[in-house]
C-alpha positions, 0 to 999 in steps of 0.5 A, a space after each residue: 908969458 913971452 918966456 913960455 911961448 919962446 921956450 915952447 917955440 924953441 922946443 918945437 924947433 929943436 924937435 923938428 930934426 929928430 922928429 923928421 927921422 921917424 916915418 910911418 911904416 907906409 911912407 918908409 915902404 914907399 920910399 924903399 920901393 922908389 929907391 929900389 927902382 932908381 931915379 924916376 925919369 921924367 916922361 918926355 913927349 914922343 911926338 908932336 903932330 899938327 898935320 891934320 887938315 893941313 894941305 900940301 905935298 908931304 915929305 919925311 926927313 929921318 935923322 939917325 943921329 937924333 933918332 927923330 923924324 920930321 914931317 913936312 907939308 909943302 916945306 912947312 913942318 907939321 910934326 916930329 917924332 922920336 923913332 927907333 931905327 936899326 942898331 949897328 948890327 942891323 943898320 937902317 939904310 940912308 938915302 932917298 926913298 919913297 913909300 911904295 906900299 902900305 898895309 894897316 896890318 902886317 907881320 914881319 916875315 923875317 923877325 918875330 918869336 917862336 912859340 911851342 906846341 902849347 902856344 908859349 913863346 920860347 924865343 923872343 928874338 927869332 929869325 925866320 929860317 934860322 931860329 930852331 923851332 920845336 916840334 909842333 911849334 911855329 914862327 910868328 912874325 912881329 906885328 908891324 901896324 900901319 906899315 909903309 914900305 921904303 925898300 924892296 929889302 923889307 925896310 919900312 916905317 911902322 908902329 912899334 915900341 920906342 924903348 929908349 927915346 934917342 937910341 936905335 932899337 930895331 932890326 933895320 925898320 923905322 919904328 914910330 910910336 903907335 899913335 904917330 904911325 897911325 897919323 902918318 899912315 893916314 897922312 902920307 900917300 904912296 909915293 911920299 918922299 922919305 930922306 934918311 940921313 946920319 
């Protein structure tokens, strides 16, 4: 009896490697699709906000090398966020600034898209006054929700995509994750100091 059990166990163990080569068609399709997409990047948190209900004088420090902003109230850190600042061709200025104007809904008057007479986008990276506009078409400025102006030249903080956390991606503005832009818009009054370093 023990010999039968032992031989059955040995057969099962010997079969495992060869059996594992056979996959159901659906499992094989899922693996092929995953392989085509490449390695999956783990989701990383884009921000952390602990500033609601915290009293104190706010300030913001943006580090261009890290592509992160840290938010303080009376010197105590109450949050941080990834940002997407200007690329080498259109860098974000460094120095000391303050929020001089705020608008919940704003569109860029310089960067955006060009749409044709049918409303179809024909240029996804248009510069107003430079990019060609087809007959019947028009320029549409990029949305910049929860806008907080820092310079007279149009650089500010606002909601926008962070396509590759840790890397610059904007035309000079400081993009914030949309939810964090709303948090900061509500927490930072005009006059809030913002320091940008490299």
